[in-house]
C-alpha positions as CSV (number, residue, x, y, z in Angstrom):
1,X,58.1,-72.5,-10.6
2,X,59.4,-69.3,-8.9
3,X,63.1,-69.1,-8.4
4,X,63.9,-68.4,-4.6
5,X,67.3,-66.5,-3.5
6,X,68.4,-66.2,0.1
7,X,70.7,-63.8,1.3
8,X,73.4,-63.1,4.0
9,X,72.5,-65.0,7.4
10,X,69.3,-66.1,6.0
11,X,71.6,-68.2,3.3
12,X,73.9,-69.2,6.2
13,X,70.7,-70.3,8.5
14,X,69.1,-72.2,6.0
15,X,71.8,-74.1,4.5
16,X,71.1,-73.3,1.0
17,X,71.0,-70.1,-1.2
18,X,68.2,-71.2,-3.8
19,X,65.0,-72.9,-4.0
20,X,61.9,-73.4,-6.2
21,X,58.5,-73.5,-5.1
22,X,55.2,-73.4,-6.9
23,X,53.3,-70.3,-5.8
24,X,50.7,-68.0,-7.1
25,X,51.3,-65.2,-5.0
26,X,54.0,-63.9,-2.5
27,X,51.8,-65.0,0.8
28,X,51.5,-68.5,-0.6
29,X,55.3,-68.4,-1.3
30,X,55.9,-67.2,2.1
31,X,54.0,-69.8,3.4
32,X,55.3,-72.8,1.5
33,X,58.7,-71.9,2.8
34,X,57.2,-71.5,6.2
35,X,56.6,-75.1,6.1
36,X,59.9,-76.1,4.4
37,X,62.0,-74.2,6.8
38,X,59.8,-73.5,10.0
39,X,60.9,-70.9,12.5
40,X,64.6,-70.8,10.6
41,X,62.9,-68.5,7.7
42,X,60.1,-67.2,10.0
43,X,62.4,-65.5,12.4
44,X,64.1,-63.4,9.3
45,X,60.7,-62.2,7.9
46,X,60.0,-59.0,10.0
47,X,63.5,-58.0,8.9
48,X,63.4,-58.7,4.9
49,X,62.2,-56.9,2.0
50,X,61.3,-59.2,-0.5
51,X,62.1,-58.4,-4.5
52,X,60.0,-60.1,-7.4
53,X,61.9,-59.8,-10.5
54,X,63.9,-56.6,-8.8
55,X,61.0,-54.5,-7.4
56,X,60.3,-54.3,-3.8
57,X,57.1,-55.6,-2.8
58,X,56.9,-52.5,-0.8
59,X,56.3,-50.8,-4.0
60,X,53.9,-53.0,-5.7
61,X,51.2,-55.2,-4.0
62,X,52.9,-56.6,-0.8
63,X,51.8,-60.4,0.0
64,X,49.5,-59.9,-2.4
65,X,51.8,-59.6,-5.5
66,X,51.3,-62.2,-8.2
67,X,53.9,-64.5,-9.1
68,X,54.4,-66.3,-12.5
69,X,56.2,-69.2,-13.6
70,X,60.0,-68.1,-13.9
71,X,59.8,-65.2,-11.5
72,X,62.6,-64.8,-9.1
73,X,62.1,-63.7,-5.9
74,X,65.1,-62.5,-3.3
75,X,64.6,-62.4,0.2
76,X,66.9,-59.6,1.6
77,X,67.6,-59.0,5.2
78,X,67.9,-55.4,6.1
79,X,71.4,-54.7,7.2
80,X,71.8,-51.7,10.3
81,X,74.7,-50.4,11.9
82,X,76.7,-47.8,12.2
């Protein structure tokens, strides 16, 4: 199982900080979470950075980043303002 953590507004709106999902890669993980949480999860995806074991998926294989049992994935909402 992959350990998932949600931050900030996403955590508040989903009503939980953590979840566990069986997924082979980030795309499969996102699809599973969309199925579980629907639009509440989906609306945050465009403003999220996804980290697998501390590394941004922007620096790896993106949604094709492979996942293994015990990996930690964090969905971090981009904060903007001034």
